[in-house]
N, C-alpha and C positions, 0 to 999 in steps of 0.2 A: 413163758409168755410175757411179752412186753406190754405193760399197761400204759395207755396214752394219758397225757396230763389231763387233770380235771378241767382246766381252763385253757383255751387257745386264743391267741391274739393274732390279728392280721392287719396289714396295711394295704390300701388301694391308692395308686397314683391316678386320680380321676382326670387329670389333665393330659395324661399320657406322655409326660416329659421324659421319664426314665424307662418305664415299662408300659405296656399296653394298658389303657384305662380299665379294661375288663378283667385284668389279671390280679388275683389276690395273692399277696406275699405273706407267707407264714412267718411271724416274728415272735413266736411264743417264747423262745429262749433269749430274745434280745430286749426284753422289757424289764426295767428295774423299778424301784420305788413302789412296789405293789401296795404298800400300806396306805397310800394316798387314793387308791382306786376303789371308790365305793359307789354303789348304785342305790339311789334313794327313791322310794315311792312316797309321795306326800301330798297334802292339800294346802292350798293357800286360804286360810280361814275355812269357809264352807264350800269351796269349789269341789270339782271332781278330783280324783286322784291323778297326779301327774308324775311321770318318771323323770328323774334327773340323775346326773352323774357328778360326783365329786372328783376332780382331777386337778393337779398336773401329774405328769409321769415322765420318767427318763428312759430314753431309748439308747441301746448300744449296738455295736457291731454292724451288721448289714442294714438293720432298721435305721440306725443313726446315719449311715452312708446315704441311704435313700433320701432321708429328710434334708441332709446337707445339700444334695444335688438339686432338690426341689427349691430350696431357699436360694441357692446360688442363681438358679434360672429365673425365678419370678419374685424373689424377695418376699415381702410380707403379703403379697397377693397369691402366693403359692397355695395349692389345695391338695388335701389328702384325706382319706377316710380311715378311721381306726375302728376295728370290729372286735367284739368280745364274744366268744362262744363258750357254752357250758356243755361238758360231756354228760351223756346219760349215765344213770347209776349202773346199769347192767348191760351196756353195749359201748361200742366205740363211736357211736353217732354223736355229732355235735349239733347243738341248737343255738342260733344267733340270739344273744341276750341283749346286746346294745350295739348300735352303730352311731358314730359321732364324727363330725368334722374336726380337724385340727386347726387351731387358731395360730397362724404363723406370725401374727403381730406379737405373740408372747415367746417367740423362738429364742432359745439360748443354747449356745454350743461351746464346748471346749474339747480337748483331745480325748476326754473320757466318754463323751456322749452328747446327746441332745435332749434338752428339757423343753416341753411344750405343753400347752393347755388345750382343752377341747371346747368345742361349741356344740351344744345340743342341736341336732338337725331337725328336731321335732317341734319347732316353733317356739318353745319356751324361751330360748335365748333371744330370739328375734324380738319377741314381745317384751321381754324384760329390759332389753337394751334401748327400745324406742317407744315404750308405752306412753310416755309423757310428751312426746314430740307432737306439736300442733301442726296440722296440715291445712293449707288453704286449698280446698278441693272445688274446682268449678262444678257447679250444680249440673250443667249440661253434660258432664262426663259420668253422671250417676244415674242415667236412664230415668230422668224425672217423669212422673205421671201427674195428672191434673186433679187438683182439689177444687171442686165447685163451691167456692167460698160464698156464703151468704152472711150478710151483716149481723153482727151482734149489736142489738139496739142498746146503746148507752144513753145516759142522761146528759142532756144539755144543761149547762148551769152557768150562773153568773153571780158574783158576790159584790156587795155594795156596802159603803160606810157613810153614815151621816156625820157632819161636823160635830165635835164634842166641845160643849161650852165649858166643861170643867177642866179642859186641858190648858197647857201653858201657851199655846199658839193664839195670839190675839186675833189674827185674821180668821182663824177657824171659829173662835168664840163668837165673832160677829155673824159669821155665816150660819151658826147653829141656832140663832134666835130669829123667830118670825114676828114681825110687827103686825098684829091683827086689827089695829085701830082703824076705824071707819070702813071696815070690810063688811059688806052686807051678808046677811045669813043665807043668801043664795049664791055666794061665791066662795072660792077656796083660795088659799095661798099654798103653793107647792113648796116642799122643802128642797134645799140644796142637797143633792145626793151625789157622791163620788163613786164611779164604777171602779172596782179593784181589778178584777180579771174575769174573763168569760171563756168558756170552752164549748164549742159547738161541733156536732157531727157534720163533716163536710157534705154528707148526702142529705141533710135534713132541712135545707132551705137557708134563706138569708135573714134570719131573725136578728133583731137589733138590741144589744145591751149598751146602754150609754149613761153618762152622767146626767142628772136632772137639774134643771135650773129652777131658781126660786122666782115665781111669778104669781100675780093675781089672776085667777082663772074664773070667769063668770060661769054660772050654771045655765048654759044654753047651748044651742047648736054651734059647734066650733069648727073652724078650718085648721086651727093649730091648737095643740095642747102639750104642755111639757110632759115628758115621760122618762122612765128609766128602762122600759122594755116594750118592744113592739114585735108582734108575730108576723112572719112572712107567710106561713102555711097554717092550716088548722091544727090546733093542739088539743088532744082529747082531755088531758088533765094536767094542769099546771099547779105547782106548789110553791107557795111563798113561805120560807122558814124565817120567822121574825124573832129577834131578840133585841128589842129597842126600848129605851127609857125616855119618856117625855115628861116635862114639867110645864106648868103655867101659873101665872099669878091670878088667874080667874078660873072659877069652877065651870064657866060656861063654854070652855073650849073642848074640842074633841079632835081625834086623829081619824082621818078617813082614807080608805084605799079606793081609788077611782078606777073602774074598768070602763074605758072609753072605746065603744065599738063604732066603726064607720057605718053610716046608713046610706051611703051612695056607692055606686060601683067603683071598683078600683080604677083610677085614672090611668090611661095608657100613656106611654112615653110621648112627650111632646104636647099633651093636652094641657090646657090652661086651667081646667076645672080641678079643684082640690077636693080631697075627701072632706066630708063633714062628719063630726063625731057627736055621739050621744053619750055623755058621761053618766055613769051609774055608780052610786056608792055601793060597793060590794061588801065592805066591812067597815065598821066604825068602832072607836073605843073612846069613851068619855074620860077626860082628865079630871077626876073627881075625888081622888084619895088624898086627904089632907096629910101633908108631910110635916116633919118637925120644924122646918124653917118657915112654916106658914103658907107655903105654896101648895099647889095641887099636882098630883103625879099619877102616872100610869106606866106600869112595866108590862110590855106586850111580849109574851113568850108563847107563841103558838104557831101552828101550821095552818095556812089558809089555802084551801083547794078551790080552784076555778076549773070547772069542766066546760067543754065545748068552747074553747078559746078561739075566736074567729080570726081569719086572716086580716091583717091590718089593725087589729085591736091593740090598745096600749094600756099600760099600767102607770098610775101616778100616785105618789104618797103625798098627802097634803094635810093641812089643818083648817078647821072651820069653827066659827063661833056662833052661838045662838043668841048672843046679846051684843049686837054691833054698836050699841050706844055707849059701851065701855071703850073709850078711845085708847086706853092704856093697856089693853089685853096683849099679852105676849106668850108665845109658845117656844120652847127650846128643847134641844136634845143634850143629854150628857150620860156619862158612864157607859151604858150598853148602847152601841150605835151601829150594829152590823145586821145584815140580813142577806138571804140567798134566794135565788129563783132557780127551780129545777123542774125539768119535764122531759118526757120522752119525745123526741122530734118525730114529725111525720115523714116517714121514708118510703111512702107508697111510690111504686114505680122504680125503686132502686134496683138495678140489675146486678146479678151475681157476676163474679169473674173468676178466672182460673189462677190458682197459685201452684207452682211446681212443688211436689212432695216426693220423698224418696223412701223406698222400701229399706228398712234397717238391714236386711240381708245384703243388699247391694252396697250400702255404706260399709258394712263389715268387711266384705271382700275387697273393696277399694283400699281400706286401711291395711289389710294384710298385704295387698300388692305393693303398697308404698313402703311398708316396713321391711319386707323381704326383697324388694326391688326385683321381683320376678317378672318374667315375660307373661303378659296377660293371655297370649295365644297358646301358651303351653304351661299352665299353672301347675306348680308342685304343692302349694299350700292353699287350702280352702277353708272357708268358714260357713257354718250353717246355724240356723236358729230353729229350735223346736218350741213353738209358742205354747203347746199344751192347751189346757182349758182354764187358765187363770183368769182370762178376761173374755167378755163377749165380743170384742172387736180387737183387731191387731193395730198396733201403733204405726204411724207414718211420721217421717222426720222432715223438718222444713227449716231452711236457713232464714234468718231474719232478713237478709238482703233480698230473698225471694218474696217475702211478704211485702217488702217495700217496693217491689216491682223492678229491681235492678235487672237489666238485660244480661249482664255478665256476673250474676250472683255467685258468691263463693260460700261454701260451708266450712266453718272453722272448727275443727275438732281433733281429738286424739284418741288413741286406743284406750287410754286410761279413762277419759270422759265417757266413752261408749260403754265400757265395762261397769263403771260406777252407776251410770244411768240404768242399765238393764238389771244390775244387781238390786237397785232400789225397787224395781218392778217385780222382784221375786225370782230372778233367774241367776244361774251361776254358769261358769264355763268349765269345760274339760278339754284336755289335749291328748290326742292319741295319734302318735306318729306325726303326720303333717296336716292333721285335720283339727280345727278348733270348732267346738260345738257349745252353744248356749242352750240351756233347757231349764225347766222349772227346778228349783233347788232340790225339792224332794226326790227328783229322778236321779240325783247323784247319791242318794242314800237308800239303797235297795235292801230293806230289812228281810225280804223273803228270798234273797239270793245269798247263798253261802259261798264266799270267795275261797275259804280254806277252813279246814277243821283240824285242829292240833290235838294229838293224843296227850293224855295226862303226863306221860313220861317224856314228852318233847318240850315241855315248858320248864325252864330252869328257875326263874325267879319272877315274882310279881310284886309291883309297887302300885298302890292305889292312891291317887292324889285328886284334889279338887281341880277342876278345869278353870283356872282363874281367868283365862282369856274371855270367858263368857259370863263373868260375874259383874253384870252391868247394874249401875244404880239408876240410870235414866236412859231414855231413848229419844233421839231427835230424828224425825222422819218427814220427808216431803221435798220442799224446794226452798232455795234462798229467797228471802223477801226482796221484792222489786220496789225501787223508789220511783213510782209513777209521777209524772208531772201532770196529774189529773185527779180530780176528786173521785172519778169513777174507780180509781184504784182501791178504794175502801170496800168495794164489792167483791174483789178477788179473794177467793178462799183457798186456792192452791199455793199455800205457803208452807211454813214449818210448823209441825205439831210436836209438842213435847209431852212425854209421859214419864212417870216414875215407876220403878219396878217393886219398890218396897224392900229391896235388898240393902243391907247396911254393911259398910266397910269403911276402912280408915280414910280412903281417898275416893273422890268421885270418879266413876268410870262410865263414859258415855258411848253408846252405840249410835253411830251416825249413818243414817240411810238417806242421804241428801242427793238428789239427782242434779247433775250439772246441766242437763237439758230441761228446758222450761215447759210447763204445761198450763200456764196462765192464759186464759181466754181473753181477759181484759188487755193484756200486753199485746196479743196478736191483733186484736181489733184496733188498738191505738196505732200500731205500726202500719196498718192499712191506710190510716189517715195521712201517712207520710208518702204514699205512692206518688211517684212523679217528681218528688223533691230530691233529685239526684245530688245537688250541691250541698245539701244539709246533712252533716254527719250526725248520727244518732248513737248514743252510748250503748244501744242494744244491737248495733249492726253485726257484731261478731257472735251473737247468741244463737243457740240452736233450740228449736221448739219441736215438740211432738204432740200429736193429737190422735184421738180415736176416730178412725174413718172406716166406712164400708164402701164396697165397690158396687156401683149401679150403672149399667150400660156403658162401661168403659171409663167412667169418671168416678172419682172418690167423693163421697158426701159425708158430712159430719154425722157421727153416731149420736143419736139423740133419744134413744130409748130410756136412758137415765140422764137426768140433768140436775144441775145445781140451781137453786132459786134464791134470789135476794132482792127484796123491795121491787117486785114486778119484773125483774130481769131473769132470763133463763140462760144458763151458761153450760156449754158442753164440757168434755173432759172430766165429767163427774166420776168415771170409773178409775181415774188416776188421782182422785182426791186423797190427801194423806191418810184419812180414816180408812179408805179402801186399800191403800198400800199396807196398812197394818194387817188387814185381813189376809192378804196374799203372803205376808211374811210371818204369819202366826207361829209356824213351827220353829223358825229361827229365834223369834222373840221369846218363845216358850221355854227355851233352854234355861233362862235365868229367872223366870217368874211364871206364876199361874194367873196373874192379874195385872194388866197395865192400868195405871191410874192417870187419867187425863190431868195434865198440869196447866198447859197454856198453849196459845198459838199466837203467831206474830201477824195474823190477819184479822179481819173484822170480827169473826166469831158469831155471826148471826145467820149464816147460810143454812138452808135446808136442802135436802136431797129428795128427789121425786119418789124414791123407794120408801121414804118415811123413817129411815134410820136416824138415830141421834148421833150426829157427827162429833159431838163434844163429850161423849160418855167414856167411862172406863171400858176396857176390853178384856173379857175372860179368855184365857188361853188354856186349852185342854190337852193339846198335843205338843210334842217337841221332837226335833230331829234326833236327839240323843240326850243322855243324861249329862249334867255338867261334872262328869267324873272322868279322869284320865287313868287308863290302865297301861302300865309299862312292864314289859316282859322280855325274856330272851329265849331264843331257841338255838339249837345246834346249827352248825354251818351247812349241814346236809339238807336242811329244809329249804325248798325253793320258794320264791315269791309268787303270789297270785298272778295269773295272767291278766292282760288288759281287759278282757271281756268281763271279768268278775271283780275288777278293782274296787268298784263302788258297793260291793256286797259286804256281808258281815264275816268276821273272823270268830269262830267258835273254839273254845278251849276249856279245859278243866284244870284247876289248881287246888291241891289239897282237898279234893273231893267236892269243891264248889264249882258249878258251871258258870261261865262268863260268855257274853257276846259283846262285840264291839265293832265299830267302823274304823277303817284305817285312818289314822292321822299322819303317821310317819313310820316308815320302815327303812332301816339302814342295813345294807348287806355288802360285804366284800367277797367277791367270788375268788379272789386270788389267794386269800389266806384262810387257814382253818380257824376262823374266829366265829364267835356267836353272832347271830342276827338279832338286832334290837328292834322291838316293836313298840309303838305308842298308839293306843286305840282310844276311841271315845266310847264309853260304855252305853249299851242299849238295854233298856229295861225289858226283862223277860216276862212274857205273858203267863 
């Protein structure tokens, strides 16, 4: 009886250049360099198990002749498949173990044969070769849907500076001093105030921030009054943040904040009638603290709140004296000379508008289409996402150019960016054949599924080592800090959070879970302020955002069951806050520690969440994907590898009477030689 070989090799001329493309040519006796041919099942960090092949290989005789003819015809663009079959232990039936394309760009030939390398046809090679390639993808090609965007109410603000008498600028010193001589006690002298900068919501009216002139202002009905702020619409609550230092040579002087409200109707355009103002002292501060130089001083450090600020009303900062008969009375500013006006604008009547958003599944498939250059009408490679139940709402993706309202907006991203983003959210990928799947990380570690059970006499050696790859000293999680050209940026809390693990080692080792896609609601709102400004380039134009949305009547709306709160503002994307990202990544973080200690954040650090959780607290970790222990063992050549259906299950074995359980980290097997199969597992704690 003739026994068939354990391993069979075959070639397929897929282009039909030499033989019909459906014909398989047996080349079992024409393959050399078998020692190089290894099949590997492994993970990339904590992804699902992926099958790979270690190759090159040399072909002789008719196999070499076939490859020479293919190369002569189509050069480096030639195509062929190489197949590996494994014979059953007790029959002559063969099972396909691996199929791969040959890479003719590596073709080498001499009179003895042809050497060539392989390309994995199950997506791994495609993704590996182009994962960092950035694509500019037109949003209109990504089947965009509409997000019914409603404004995030931000603070309007303006900053001001008074001239400093103590400085080296002589002109500024003169402006800093007010001559109060011969001024009646029913009049004021306004200070010279310089406006630094102002930021206003374009939907909140035409409020005026301006520099204030120094004038004598009588206390009576006025048609004109110097001011540094005037409201266009009603403001429910305005705050003046003061940090200013005043001095006077007389104890009789005081600082006054004047709220001047018009008591006539707003004049219409073209009217000759002017508004008339009724000034009211809303706050005053006596300059009565004797200083070392014999003058009197007051340092005003407080917040002044004015509610029900009426349209057309103005604010003026001035000085007044109660003893006008002192003709030499002077008041001046020095040292601390800055203050700020902030308020939420009145945006009543502001209409929402649609922003194109993209389902991550659509973007994933588009990236695969571009990487593989496949025909979209006849796809071989597909991608899916199983969102599981990690979040109460699914994310949608949005290009910065779409937020700015560009008609031909593009989304700038790569496969690497997409994977880093979704990994930060608690998902990993697995590849089986030509299908790429993302799902919750825990779903790739199936402790209740037994992939393979080895008998005690099937395990040759066992080495137990610490899994140093997971010995982290600290964790950084969240998003890169954004440099906003806005004071509202201080309210954004979706930045980077850092924790320590308590683990001590010679060198620092950091786990970084930083999303390249942004989730900052302040950044999104500020970009909407740029809508229509097509000629203005913004440093954020190439950025990609994502947000938690829910579908209502065919339009997406912001998920707002859980919100972030900061100084009267409510912000969405709370479910993607770094603290929440820690929660969905607990089993990964738990590999190296049982307690994450909050260290710092690069954002404001005062935000609250509507669920009441303390976002800046330590986090207890009670579960882990696996133990930080590596098990290395060897089995005989006869032992087959687990099938794809059970790759993510556990391997059970016994060594010297002790039972062990572990997840596959890496398995190396050479079907062509009678050599041991080497296994590296991550140990699982037994219940």
